[in-house]
Each structure stands twice: as C-alpha cells, then as structure tokens.
C-alpha positions in Angstrom: -55.2 -35.4 34.0 -55.3 -32.1 31.7 -57.1 -31.7 28.8 -57.4 -27.9 27.8 -60.2 -26.6 25.9 -58.4 -25.4 22.8 -61.6 -23.4 21.4 -60.7 -20.8 24.1 -57.7 -19.8 21.8 -60.1 -18.3 19.5 -61.6 -15.9 22.1 -59.2 -13.3 22.0 -60.8 -11.5 19.2 -62.1 -8.1 18.2 -65.4 -9.5 19.6 -64.5 -9.9 23.1 -61.5 -7.7 23.9 -63.8 -4.9 25.1 -65.1 -7.4 27.8 -61.5 -8.1 28.9 -60.6 -4.5 28.7 -63.6 -3.5 31.2 -62.7 -6.8 33.5 -59.3 -6.0 33.5 -59.8 -2.6 34.6 -62.1 -3.4 37.5 -59.7 -6.2 38.6 -56.8 -3.5 38.5 -58.9 -1.3 40.9 -59.1 -4.5 43.4 -55.4 -5.7 42.7 -53.7 -2.1 43.5 -54.6 -1.6 47.1 -54.0 -5.5 47.8 -50.6 -5.7 46.1 -49.5 -2.7 47.9 -50.7 -4.3 51.3 -49.4 -7.7 50.7 -46.0 -6.2 49.9 -45.8 -4.3 53.1 -47.3 -7.2 55.2 -44.4 -9.3 53.7 -41.6 -7.0 54.7 -41.2 -5.8 51.0 -41.4 -2.6 49.7 -45.0 -1.7 48.5 -44.1 -1.3 45.1 -42.9 -4.8 45.0 -46.3 -6.2 45.1 -47.3 -4.1 42.1 -44.2 -5.1 40.2 -45.2 -8.8 40.7 -48.6 -8.1 39.2 -47.3 -6.2 36.3 -45.0 -9.5 35.4 -47.9 -11.5 36.2 -50.1 -9.9 33.9 -47.9 -8.8 30.9 -45.8 -11.8 30.6 -47.0 -14.9 32.3 -50.1 -14.4 30.7 -48.9 -15.6 27.6 -47.1 -18.7 28.8 -50.1 -20.3 30.8 -53.1 -22.3 29.8 -55.5 -21.1 32.8 -57.0 -18.2 30.5 -59.3 -16.3 33.1 -56.8 -16.3 36.1 -55.3 -13.4 37.5 -51.6 -13.8 38.4 -50.0 -11.8 41.2 -49.1 -11.8 45.0 -51.3 -13.4 47.3 -51.8 -13.0 51.0 -51.1 -16.9 51.3 -47.2 -16.2 50.9 -47.0 -13.3 53.2 -45.9 -15.6 56.3 -43.1 -17.1 54.2 -42.0 -13.9 52.7 -42.1 -12.0 56.1 -40.1 -15.0 57.7 -37.5 -15.0 55.0 -37.0 -11.2 55.2 -36.7 -11.3 59.1 -34.8 -14.6 59.5 -32.1 -14.1 56.5 -31.7 -10.6 57.4 -30.8 -11.1 60.9 -32.5 -7.8 62.0 -31.6 -5.7 58.8 -34.7 -5.8 56.8 -33.2 -4.4 53.7 -30.5 -7.4 53.6 -33.1 -9.8 54.4 -35.1 -8.5 51.3 -32.4 -9.0 49.0 -31.8 -12.5 50.2 -35.5 -13.5 50.2 -35.4 -12.2 46.4 -32.5 -14.9 45.8 -34.8 -17.7 47.5 -37.7 -16.6 45.5 -35.7 -16.9 42.2 -34.3 -20.2 43.0 -37.7 -21.6 44.0 -38.8 -20.2 40.5 -36.4 -22.5 38.8 -37.6 -25.4 41.1 -41.2 -24.4 40.0 -40.2 -24.5 36.4 -38.5 -27.9 36.7 -41.7 -29.3 38.7 -43.8 -28.1 35.4 -41.3 -29.8 33.1 -41.5 -32.9 35.1 -45.3 -32.8 34.7 -45.7 -32.2 38.6 -49.1 -30.3 38.2 -50.6 -33.3 39.7 -49.3 -32.1 43.1 -52.6 -30.1 43.3 -54.4 -33.5 43.4 -52.0 -35.0 46.1 -52.5 -32.7 49.1 -55.3 -33.5 51.3 -58.0 -30.6 51.2 -58.1 -30.7 55.1 -54.4 -30.0 55.1 -54.3 -27.1 52.6 -57.3 -25.4 54.3 -55.8 -25.9 57.9 -52.6 -24.1 56.3 -54.6 -21.3 55.0 -56.6 -20.9 58.0 -53.3 -20.7 59.8 -52.2 -18.1 57.5 -55.3 -16.0 58.0 -54.7 -16.3 61.7 -51.1 -14.9 61.3 -52.2 -12.2 59.0 -54.7 -10.9 61.4 -52.2 -11.1 64.3 -49.9 -8.7 62.6 -52.3 -6.4 60.9 -54.7 -5.7 63.8 -51.8 -3.5 65.3 -51.3 -1.4 62.1 -55.0 -1.1 61.8 -55.0 0.8 65.1 -51.7 2.8 64.5 -49.6 0.8 67.0 -46.3 -0.9 66.7 -46.2 -4.1 68.6 -43.4 -5.3 70.7 -43.9 -9.2 69.7 -42.8 -10.9 66.6 -44.1 -14.2 66.6 -47.9 -14.9 65.9 -48.9 -16.4 69.5 -47.4 -13.2 71.3 -48.9 -10.8 68.6 -52.3 -12.5 69.3 -51.8 -12.0 73.1 -50.7 -8.2 72.6 -53.6 -7.3 70.7 -55.7 -6.1 73.7 -52.7 -4.0 74.9 -52.6 -2.5 71.2 -56.4 -1.8 71.3 -55.9 0.3 74.6 -53.0 2.3 73.1 -54.6 2.9 69.9 -54.2 6.0 67.8 -57.6 7.3 67.5 -57.3 9.0 64.1 -55.3 6.1 62.6 -57.8 3.8 64.2 -60.9 5.6 62.9 -59.6 5.1 59.4 -58.9 1.2 60.0 -62.0 0.6 61.9 -64.3 2.4 59.1 -62.5 0.6 56.7 -63.3 -2.8 58.3 -67.0 -1.7 58.7 -67.0 -0.9 55.0 -65.5 -4.2 54.0 -67.6 -6.4 56.1 -70.9 -4.5 55.1 -70.3 -4.4 51.4 -72.1 -7.6 50.7 -75.3 -6.5 52.1 -74.9 -3.0 50.6 -74.3 -4.7 47.1 -77.3 -6.9 47.5 -79.7 -3.8 47.9 -78.0 -1.8 45.3 -76.9 -3.6 42.3 -75.1 -0.7 40.8 -72.6 -1.0 43.8 -71.5 -4.5 42.6 -69.5 -3.0 39.8 -67.5 -0.9 42.2 -65.0 -3.1 44.1 -65.0 -2.9 47.8 -61.3 -1.9 48.0 -62.0 1.0 45.9 -64.8 2.0 48.3 -62.3 1.8 51.0 -59.7 4.1 49.4 -62.7 6.6 48.4 -63.3 6.8 52.4 -59.6 6.6 53.5 -57.7 9.0 51.4 -59.8 11.7 51.9 -59.6 10.9 55.8 -55.9 10.9 55.7 -56.1 14.3 53.9 -58.5 15.8 56.9 -56.0 14.4 59.4 -53.0 15.9 57.6 -50.9 12.6 57.6 -48.9 14.0 55.1 -47.1 16.1 57.7 -45.5 15.2 61.0 -47.2 16.6 63.9 -48.9 15.8 67.0 -52.4 16.0 68.4 -54.1 15.8 71.7 -57.5 13.9 72.2 -59.7 16.2 74.3 -61.5 13.1 76.2 -58.1 11.9 77.6 -55.7 14.7 77.3 -53.5 12.0 75.5 -51.2 13.1 72.7 -50.5 11.2 69.8 -47.9 11.6 67.0 -49.0 11.3 63.3 -47.2 11.6 59.8 -46.2 10.4 56.6 -45.0 7.1 58.3 -48.8 6.1 58.3 -48.8 6.5 54.6 -47.6 4.3 51.7 -44.0 5.1 50.9 -43.0 4.8 47.1 -39.7 5.2 45.3 -39.2 8.1 43.0 -39.7 6.1 39.9 -39.7 2.7 38.5 -36.3 2.3 38.0 -35.6 2.8 41.5 -38.0 0.2 42.4 -35.7 -2.6 40.9 -33.7 -4.3 43.6 -31.5 -7.4 42.4 -31.3 -10.5 44.8 -28.2 -11.3 46.9 -27.4 -15.1 46.2 -24.3 -14.8 48.7 -26.6 -17.0 51.2 -28.6 -18.9 49.0 -27.1 -22.6 50.0 -27.4 -21.9 53.9 -30.2 -24.2 55.7 -32.3 -21.1 56.4 -32.3 -20.3 52.6 -33.1 -23.9 51.5 -36.1 -23.7 54.1 -37.7 -20.9 52.7 -36.7 -22.1 48.9 -38.7 -25.2 49.7 -41.5 -23.1 51.2 -41.8 -20.8 48.4 -41.6 -23.6 45.7 -44.0 -26.1 47.4 -46.6 -23.8 49.1 -46.7 -21.3 46.1 -47.1 -24.2 43.7 -49.9 -25.9 45.7 -51.9 -22.8 46.2 -51.4 -21.8 42.6 -52.4 -24.9 41.3 -55.5 -25.1 43.5 -56.4 -21.8 42.6 -56.1 -22.5 38.8 -58.6 -25.7 39.5 -61.1 -23.5 41.3 -61.2 -21.1 38.5 -61.8 -24.0 36.1 -64.8 -24.7 38.1 -66.1 -21.1 38.0 -65.4 -20.6 34.3 -68.7 -20.5 32.4 -67.1 -22.3 29.5 -65.9 -25.3 32.0 -62.5 -25.5 30.4 -59.9 -27.5 31.8 -56.7 -25.8 32.2 -53.2 -27.6 31.5 -51.8 -27.3 35.1 -48.2 -28.1 34.0 -48.2 -25.3 31.5 -49.8 -22.9 34.2 -47.2 -24.0 36.6 -44.5 -23.0 34.0 -46.0 -19.6 33.5 -46.2 -19.2 37.4 -42.4 -20.3 37.7 -41.1 -18.1 34.8 -43.1 -15.1 36.3 -41.7 -15.9 39.6 -38.0 -15.9 38.2 -38.4 -12.5 36.6 -40.3 -10.9 39.5 -37.7 -12.2 42.0 -34.7 -11.0 39.8 -36.3 -7.5 39.7 -37.3 -7.3 43.4 -40.8 -8.5 43.4 -43.0 -10.7 45.5 -43.8 -14.3 44.5 -46.8 -14.8 42.4 -49.5 -17.4 42.1 -52.8 -17.7 40.2 -54.8 -15.7 42.6 -58.2 -16.8 43.4 -60.0 -14.1 44.9 -59.0 -11.7 41.6 -59.6 -14.4 39.3 -63.2 -15.1 40.4 -63.8 -11.2 40.5 -62.4 -11.4 36.7 -64.9 -13.9 35.8 -67.7 -12.2 37.5 -66.8 -9.0 35.5 -67.3 -10.7 32.1 -63.5 -11.6 31.0 -63.6 -13.8 28.0 -59.8 -14.6 27.6 -56.3 -13.9 29.0 -56.4 -10.6 27.6 -58.1 -9.5 30.9 -55.0 -10.4 32.9 -52.9 -8.5 30.4 -54.8 -5.5 30.7 -55.1 -5.4 34.7 -51.1 -5.7 34.6 -50.9 -2.9 32.0 -53.4 -0.5 34.1 -51.2 -1.0 37.1 -47.9 -0.1 35.2 -49.6 2.9 33.9 -51.0 4.0 37.3 -47.6 3.4 39.1 -45.8 5.2 36.2 -47.8 8.2 36.0 -49.6 8.7 39.1 -47.4 7.5 42.2 -48.4 10.5 44.0 -52.0 9.1 44.6 -50.6 5.8 45.8 -48.4 7.7 48.4 -51.8 9.0 49.9 -53.1 5.7 50.9 -53.3 5.1 54.5 -51.4 1.9 55.9 -54.3 1.6 58.1 -56.8 1.2 55.2 -54.5 -1.7 53.7 -54.2 -3.2 57.0 -58.0 -3.5 57.1 -58.2 -5.1 53.7 -55.5 -7.8 54.7 -57.4 -8.4 58.1 -60.5 -8.9 56.0 -58.8 -11.3 53.9 -57.4 -13.0 57.1 -60.8 -13.4 58.6 -61.9 -14.9 55.6 -59.1 -17.5 55.3 -59.8 -18.4 59.0 -63.4 -17.9 59.1 -65.6 -20.2 61.5 -67.1 -21.4 58.3 -64.1 -23.2 57.2 -64.2 -25.2 60.6 -67.7 -25.9 60.4 -67.4 -26.7 56.5 -64.5 -29.3 57.2 -66.4 -30.7 60.2 -69.3 -31.6 58.1 -67.1 -33.4 56.0 -66.0 -35.6 59.0 -64.8 -35.2 62.4 -61.3 -36.9 61.3 -61.2 -33.9 58.8 -61.4 -31.5 61.5 -58.5 -33.2 63.6 -56.6 -33.0 60.5 -57.3 -29.4 59.8 -56.8 -28.3 63.3 -53.4 -30.1 63.8 -52.4 -28.4 60.5 -53.2 -24.9 61.6 -51.9 -25.3 65.3 -48.5 -26.5 64.1 -48.4 -23.7 61.3 -49.0 -21.1 64.1 -46.6 -22.3 66.6 -43.9 -23.6 64.2 -44.0 -23.0 60.4 -46.0 -23.8 57.3 -43.6 -26.8 56.2 -44.1 -28.5 59.9 -47.9 -27.8 59.8 -48.3 -29.3 56.5 -46.1 -32.4 57.4 -48.0 -32.7 60.7 -51.5 -32.5 59.2 -50.2 -35.3 56.4 -48.7 -37.4 59.3 -52.1 -37.2 61.4 -53.9 -38.2 58.1 -51.7 -41.2 57.4 -52.0 -42.3 60.9 -55.9 -42.0 60.8 -56.0 -44.1 57.7 -53.7 -46.7 59.2 -56.1 -47.0 62.1 -58.9 -47.4 59.7 -57.3 -50.2 58.1 -55.2 -49.1 55.2 -52.5 -51.6 55.0 -48.7 -50.0 55.2 -47.7 -51.4 52.1 -50.5 -49.3 50.0 -49.9 -46.2 51.6 -48.1 -44.5 48.7 -48.7 -47.1 45.8 -52.3 -48.4 45.0 -53.2 -52.0 44.2 -55.3 -51.8 41.2 -56.3 -54.6 38.8 -57.3 -53.6 35.2 -59.8 -55.5 33.3 -61.7 -55.0 29.9 -65.2 -55.7 29.9 -67.9 -55.4 27.4 -66.2 -52.3 25.7 -65.3 -50.9 29.0 -62.3 -50.6 31.4 -62.7 -51.8 35.2 -60.3 -50.8 37.6 -60.7 -52.8 40.8 -59.0 -50.9 43.8 -58.0 -53.3 46.7 -57.1 -52.6 50.1 -57.3 -48.5 50.1 -57.8 -45.6 47.9 -56.5 -42.6 49.9 -54.6 -39.3 48.9 -51.3 -40.6 49.2 -51.7 -43.3 46.6 -54.3 -41.4 44.6 -51.8 -40.3 42.0 -51.0 -43.9 40.9 -54.9 -44.6 40.5 -55.0 -41.3 38.4 -52.2 -42.5 36.1 -54.4 -45.7 35.7 -57.3 -43.8 34.3 -55.1 -41.5 32.2 -53.8 -44.3 30.6 -57.1 -45.2 29.0 -57.5 -41.7 27.8 -59.2 -43.1 24.6 -61.8 -45.3 26.5 -65.2 -43.8 26.8 -66.4 -46.0 29.8 -64.2 -46.3 32.8 -65.7 -48.0 36.0 -63.7 -47.8 39.3 -64.8 -50.7 41.7 -64.0 -50.3 45.4 -65.7 -53.6 46.4 -62.5 -54.8 47.8 -61.1 -51.5 49.1 -61.5 -51.2 53.1 -61.2 -47.5 52.7 -61.9 -44.8 50.3 -60.7 -41.1 52.0 -62.4 -37.8 50.9 -59.7 -36.6 48.8 -60.1 -39.4 46.5 -63.9 -38.9 46.5 -63.4 -35.4 45.8 -60.9 -35.7 43.0 -63.0 -38.5 41.4 -66.0 -36.4 41.6 -64.3 -33.7 39.8 -62.9 -36.0 37.0 -66.4 -37.5 36.4 -67.4 -33.6 35.8 -64.4 -33.4 33.3 -64.9 -36.6 31.6 -68.6 -35.9 31.0 -67.9 -32.8 29.4 -65.5 -34.5 27.0 -68.6 -37.3 26.2 -66.9 -39.9 28.5 -68.2 -41.6 31.7 -66.5 -42.4 35.1 -68.5 -44.5 37.1 -67.9 -45.3 40.8 -69.1 -48.8 42.0 -68.7 -51.1 44.8 -69.4 -48.7 47.5 -72.7 -50.4 48.7 -71.1 -52.0 51.8 -69.1 -49.2 53.0 -70.5 -46.7 55.6 -70.1 -42.9 55.2 -67.6 -41.3 57.8 -70.4 -38.2 57.7 -73.5 -37.3 55.9 -71.4 -35.1 53.5 -71.8 -36.8 50.0 -68.1 -36.9 49.4 -66.9 -38.0 52.9 -64.6 -41.0 53.5 -66.1 -44.4 53.0 -65.1 -47.4 55.4 -65.9 -50.9 55.0 -66.2 -52.6 58.6 -65.8 -56.1 57.5 -63.5 -57.6 54.8 -63.9 -61.2 54.1 -60.7 -63.6 53.6 -61.6 -64.0 50.0 -61.6 -60.3 49.2 -58.1 -60.2 50.6 -56.5 -62.3 48.2 
C-alpha cells in the first residue's frame, strides 16, 4: 500500500542542500571501498562497483520515490554475480563478465516490467524468515571466500562448503604482511563501535575510511607497489608480494566501459541468473526501501513501484556500461539518514563525489590493499550471518528458525533460488500442518461488511504470507475509509508475516489519520512470546467453519 509523502518534494531547497552535501560526502567515504570490494568479490573489475554507484546516485536518484535511500552495489548480490561470471564464462572470467552483464541488462528490463505491473508489493509476500535465511547464507558464502583473500592466500576450492573447510589450511599458509593488514583492519572494524561510543567525534568518521587510513600506509611500508619476496625470520619461510595484492584500475573511465555479450542470453544458465538478479535484487531493494522508510525521521512512505522502476532503469544503464546490479542499499542508506540527509540530493552528491574521485584520483584507489577490502566484506558477511540473527528468529518462533535454517542451508549447498524455494515450501508445509486449508493457501477467504461507519473484514480459515496480498488488496480498496477492522475470530491461523505486515500498516495508517484494528485474536495462542508471533486457534467450532 503506497502513499508517498508529497511534502518531501519541497525539501530539496537552499535551506537543506548543505545537509545533503555533507551527508553525501560522508556516504561517499563509506561507499568507495565497499563498491571496490563488492565488485572484486563478484568477479567484476573493481571500477564496475563505482560505476554502478555513480549511475545510482546521478541517474536513478531522480526516478525513485524513496528520497533518502542510497542506490549502489550490495553484498547481497555478490553470490549471484560471481556465480554468473564463473558459470557463463566456463573458466574465462572476461567472457563470463560480459555474459553476466547481459543477464543484468535483461533482468533490469524484467524489473521495469515488474514496476509497471505494480509488483512493488513483492516485498510484502516473502516471509521474513526466508529472506533473512537467504541473507545469512549470503553472509556465510561471502566470509568463506574473503577470509582467504584477507590472509593473502589463493584457495583451491570454488564452492562455499569446500572454501569453509579450506580456511584452516589457508590460515596455516597465510602471508604474514598481507594478513597483518587484513587482521588489523578486522580488529578496527569490530572495535569501531566501542571506540565511537567513547569518542563522539569518531562517529563522523566512517569505519571504512579508518581502515583505509591504516591499510594504505601499511601497503606503502610493505612496498606492495613492487614485485618482490621477503623471508620471515621466525620460520625462514619466503613469501612473494607485489601489485597483485592491490586494487587494479583501468587508465581512465572510458577504458572502464565494457559492453555486454548477449549471444548466450537465451541459454538455461543465463535464464537462471536473469531470474535470480531480477527476483533477489528486487526483493532486497524493496525490503531495504521499506526499512529506510521506518528510519526516516519524517516517516514518509515510499512508492515501492516507483522505486523499483528507478532500480530497473539504473540497472539497465549500469549493465549496458559494465557495472554491477544496484539496489536500495540499507547500510549506506541508514548512514545517510544518520548523517542528517534531508532529500534525494544526498544520493546525487554521493554519486558525484565518486565520479570526481575516480576521474581525478585513480592513483589513490590503486594503493588500497585487497586484504583491507576483504576485511570489510568479511565484516559485512559476519553481520549478515550473525548468531544474533539466529537468536532473533528463534524468539519469533521455533518454526521460524526451522524455515530460516532450511533456507540458509539450501542456499549454501545449492543456490539462492533453490534455497528460497525450499524455505517457502517448508513454511507452506508448516501452515498445512497447523490447519491452514489447501484452498486458501494463495487466496484468502474474506467477508466484507460496513458496520457503523467502519469496514469490517472477517478473515476465515487462515491469514498467511502466501495469501496476504489478497488481504492487502481488500484493505487498499477502502482507501477512503478512516476506520478498518480485521476480524480473525474465524481464522485458524495467522502467521508472523501477516502480523508483521499489518503492524507496519497500522503505523502508516495512523500517521495518515486512519485506524486499522486487529480483532478476534482472543481465542488464539501465540507460537512464542514475541508480540508479532504467529497465532493459532486450537479448536474451531463447526459453526465457524461454515
């Protein structure tokens, strides 16, 4: 249900552009190393990540309605991009890169079609336990790959499970100078929140910039600019280091532009990655835009269809020029709000600063050690797969942890699409076991009545994630009614996704002077102590079934 706050349009004025300029600059400091690292972890040239952020900041900014989001490459799509490069290239990463670009461009067109078909509600369909399970798997996969780079070792394994098993071997074979850069960067990233709490002035300095301030001088001390060897006195072991441990950039921006190869776009492998880029990218972007709305001090509500259109157009341009896919990125967007951004100009400034830096100071980027970028990505991966995510899911309900773990495990051993499908299948099976009739799995059974100036929607049988969109459409059809009540007295089951979505919708309607009331849950028991846990009614009378 989209109801954008039109008053935001007037905030891009002379009174606020200074806030946006400062915020855009600070976000640029965060984005620069992350864009480089995400691109390299994806099997793309480092400049591809910056190119995407430039397009996201300078072009997509003006098309979307989520004014405080920062658009750019995200760690959540690394697994898909790297898989596309490796599988489509058949061992030749340069060929795989160009074929992956074709998949990104076609997926972008799909996203544009999604937006025109008003599919922004996709963000409300997918269960949070499935989405978070997928993100946790992505975090584990990122860590499994980046830990080896962090210690200066090239692993023999390719798939995540074997990469994880190879970590002890890489730690025993680590390159001491490279590992010192990576490990010190990790210590700084994990210790930054503690330091920032004690020294408030540190909060204005992004942690990634502190990592660069530490790692770039170390790269100079270790003379990574020149190929040479050194011997560790303690073990008498000789190690080779050189420019291969630094970021490699093209001579200029024109050389960075690479056009896609559409010759294999109709093959089954390409179609698989087109689906993954369009589906996972859209879901992650929509969820991020919703999360940013919740953080926005003005509590504005973004038009998710319009934001998805901006993402699709941005991805089309980026894919045609050699860039990574973009989304509305949550970490940089939340930082943008924290730095005091007032309008979409902050995203524009962030893209402009990236363009100027790459155009006029490429030599500084070349001095960044890969181990430092690997540390940032490993830190990001550990946050996605943090034990806190497992604990938080368990608090919502044990069944949610089963779905979460199933999704994560299948994403790791197979791929993201299989993992998401497995998680959804397990959730549907749990709903059937809990009494949801087969006939209402994808279409709700709702009676509508007007009672004393309000609309009452009586939901029968079950209200679950897979039929929530039909319930949402019923609510949207009464957009001019100030008081809506949803009665679950005749529902056997109300799942966590529905409870969470309706809770969010209550807040949106309340800010618009309307009321959404949830009734009829007195006879249901909660699946956990969490306020938004699933509800189940143990006994259903024959009268209620009719």
